[in-house]
C-alpha positions in Angstrom: 84.0 116.3 91.5 85.5 112.7 91.4 89.3 112.5 91.0 90.2 109.7 88.6 94.0 110.1 89.1 95.7 107.0 90.4 97.1 106.4 93.9 100.9 105.8 94.0 102.3 103.0 96.2 105.9 102.1 96.5 108.1 99.6 98.2 111.7 98.4 97.9 110.4 95.3 96.2 107.5 92.9 96.8 106.5 93.2 100.4 104.4 96.3 99.8 101.9 94.1 97.9 100.3 93.3 101.3 99.5 97.0 101.6 98.3 97.0 98.0 95.9 94.1 98.8 94.5 96.0 101.7 94.0 99.1 99.6 92.2 97.3 96.8 89.9 95.7 99.4 89.2 99.1 101.1 89.1 101.2 97.9 88.0 98.9 95.0 87.2 101.7 92.7 90.6 103.4 92.7 93.3 103.0 90.1 96.7 102.2 91.7 100.3 102.5 90.4 102.5 100.2 92.4 106.3 100.7 92.0 108.7 98.0 93.4 112.3 99.2 93.4 113.6 95.7 92.8 116.9 96.9 91.4 117.8 98.4 94.8 116.1 95.9 97.2 116.5 95.6 100.1 116.1 99.0 101.7 116.2 97.3 105.2 120.0 97.2 105.3 120.7 100.6 103.8 121.7 103.8 105.6 119.0 106.4 106.4 120.6 108.8 103.8 120.5 106.1 101.1 116.9 105.1 101.9 115.8 108.8 101.6 117.7 109.2 98.3 116.0 106.1 96.8 112.6 107.1 98.2 112.8 110.6 96.5 113.7 109.0 93.2 110.8 106.5 93.3 108.3 109.1 94.6 109.2 111.6 91.9 108.7 109.0 89.2 105.2 108.3 90.4 104.5 112.0 90.6 105.5 112.4 87.0 102.9 109.8 86.2 100.2 111.9 87.7 99.3 110.4 91.1 97.0 112.1 93.5 98.3 110.5 96.7 101.4 108.6 97.7 101.7 105.6 100.1 105.1 104.5 101.3 104.3 100.8 101.6 107.7 100.1 103.2 108.4 100.3 106.9 112.1 101.2 106.4 111.3 104.1 104.0 108.4 105.2 106.3 111.0 105.4 109.1 113.5 107.4 107.2 111.7 109.3 104.4 108.2 110.0 105.5 108.6 113.6 106.8 110.6 115.0 103.8 108.2 113.4 101.3 105.2 114.5 103.2 106.5 118.1 103.4 107.1 118.0 99.6 103.7 116.6 98.9 102.0 119.3 100.8 103.2 121.9 98.3 101.1 120.3 95.6 98.2 119.0 97.7 99.4 115.4 97.4 98.9 113.6 100.8 101.7 111.2 101.7 101.2 108.2 104.0 103.5 105.9 105.8 102.7 102.5 107.4 104.2 103.1 110.8 101.7 105.6 112.3 98.6 103.6 111.4 100.3 100.5 112.9 101.1 102.3 116.1 97.6 103.6 116.5 96.2 100.1 115.9 98.5 98.6 118.6 97.6 101.4 121.0 93.9 100.4 120.6 94.6 96.7 121.2 97.2 96.5 124.1 95.9 96.1 127.6 99.2 95.7 129.4 100.8 98.7 127.7 103.7 96.6 126.5 104.1 96.3 122.7 106.6 94.3 120.7 107.9 95.6 117.3 109.3 93.2 114.7 111.1 94.8 111.7 114.1 95.0 109.5 117.5 96.2 110.9 117.0 99.7 109.4 113.4 100.0 110.8 114.4 99.0 114.2 117.5 101.3 114.2 115.3 104.2 113.0 113.4 104.0 116.4 110.3 105.5 114.9 108.0 102.8 116.2 109.6 102.8 119.6 109.5 106.6 120.0 105.8 106.8 119.0 104.8 104.1 121.4 106.9 105.5 124.2 105.4 108.9 123.7 102.0 107.3 124.4 103.3 105.8 127.6 103.7 102.3 126.2 106.7 100.1 126.7 108.2 99.1 123.4 110.4 96.0 122.8 111.9 95.9 119.3 113.6 93.0 117.5 115.1 92.9 114.1 114.1 89.8 112.2 115.9 90.0 108.8 115.5 86.3 107.9 111.7 86.6 107.9 111.9 88.4 104.5 113.8 85.6 102.9 111.4 83.0 104.3 108.4 84.9 103.0 109.9 85.3 99.5 111.0 81.7 99.3 107.5 80.5 100.1 108.6 78.9 103.3 106.2 80.8 105.6 104.4 77.5 106.5 107.6 75.4 106.7 108.9 74.1 110.0 112.0 76.2 109.5 109.9 79.3 109.8 108.8 78.3 113.3 112.5 77.5 114.2 113.6 80.9 113.1 110.7 82.6 114.9 111.6 80.8 118.1 115.2 82.1 117.9 114.1 85.7 117.2 111.2 85.9 119.6 112.1 84.0 122.7 112.7 87.3 124.7 109.1 88.4 124.0 107.5 85.4 125.8 105.6 86.6 128.9 106.1 90.2 127.9 104.1 92.2 125.4 100.5 91.3 124.8 100.6 92.9 121.3 103.2 92.7 118.6 103.4 94.9 115.5 104.5 93.2 112.3 106.7 96.1 111.3 107.6 94.8 107.8 105.3 94.2 104.9 106.6 90.7 104.5 105.9 89.6 108.0 102.1 89.0 107.7 102.9 86.0 105.6 104.6 84.5 108.7 101.7 85.3 111.0 101.0 81.6 111.8 104.6 80.9 112.7 104.8 84.0 114.9 101.5 83.1 116.5 102.7 79.6 117.3 105.8 81.0 119.1 103.8 83.7 120.9 100.3 82.2 121.6 97.7 84.6 122.8 99.6 87.7 121.6 97.7 90.1 119.3 99.4 90.6 116.0 99.0 94.0 114.4 99.3 94.3 110.6 99.5 98.0 109.6 98.3 97.4 106.0 94.6 97.4 106.8 95.0 100.3 109.2 96.8 102.3 106.6 94.2 101.6 104.0 91.5 102.9 106.2 93.4 106.1 106.9 94.0 106.6 103.2 90.2 106.2 102.5 89.3 108.7 105.2 91.8 111.4 103.9 90.8 110.9 100.3 87.1 111.6 101.3 88.0 114.6 103.4 90.1 116.2 100.7 87.7 115.4 97.8 90.3 113.2 96.1 88.2 110.0 95.9 87.2 108.3 92.7 83.4 108.1 92.1 83.6 104.4 91.2 82.8 101.8 93.9 84.5 99.0 92.0 86.5 98.3 88.9 89.7 100.0 89.8 92.8 99.0 87.8 96.3 98.3 89.2 99.5 98.8 87.1 102.8 97.5 88.4 106.2 99.1 87.8 109.5 97.4 88.6 113.1 98.5 88.2 114.5 95.0 87.6 113.6 91.3 87.2 110.0 91.2 86.0 109.9 87.4 86.1 110.9 87.2 89.8 108.4 89.9 90.7 105.6 88.1 89.0 106.6 84.7 90.5 107.2 85.8 94.1 104.5 88.5 94.0 101.9 85.8 93.4 102.5 84.5 96.9 101.6 87.9 98.3 98.6 88.7 96.1 97.2 85.3 95.6 97.4 86.0 91.8 100.1 86.9 89.4 100.6 90.7 89.4 99.9 92.1 85.9 100.5 94.1 83.9 104.1 94.7 84.9 106.3 97.4 83.3 110.0 97.5 83.5 111.3 101.0 84.1 114.4 103.0 85.0 114.5 105.8 87.5 115.9 109.2 86.7 117.3 111.6 89.3 114.3 113.4 90.8 113.7 116.8 89.3 110.1 117.5 90.2 108.0 117.7 93.3 110.1 115.2 95.3 113.5 116.5 94.3 115.9 117.2 97.1 115.6 120.7 98.5 118.5 123.0 97.5 
């Protein structure tokens, strides 16, 4: 039987819209609830404990709205919250996906010199999840935190010369090293051209499309897919500043995200509440 329930997607703010775009492309018949926790953005500079606390609260809100699957469209939250949320989801048959594992698998398939660079927020790089997964596969990992990339993407300066200057400062140590680089933050695909100019010939891996394909496969395997092949609806939820979400979000989606609902988040009391 088709399952018409929506897929839940969350990010600390706007960057997860790149994952949403890939999902809509891969699963055009699915309804999606996207929650941007704009009142608490950024997650990338928070402690692991705080990221997990925020992620539980967001996930539980989406669960209360009746989602059938949950996608953590945030590299930082994937690094620090995936396992607890995945364990909770298994209790109710709700698959939970992060964006790190699909990105690593895509990089493993691309690299030929077994040397992969990872670009991410401070928290993602500190979390070591990308590095440990690559190293477990026998691949050398070279990770760099690039926090200014987020601001450049949101300011609409991805094609500005300043983006190339910043990329040159961050990425100089990667020249002549990895043949593949993972864009380990959902904002970074917007700076693909600047990164490619600094690292010519290097393959750039965006985990959004890899994640969307994994989600599609699992929904089919678990009989959770919607019968529609097109016509899915997307509803946006934010915890602060609707106007900015609409304005900046249009740079990520290519259209103004709508409809947008302003919400508050209660302490989690359902499926994703913290274990006693």
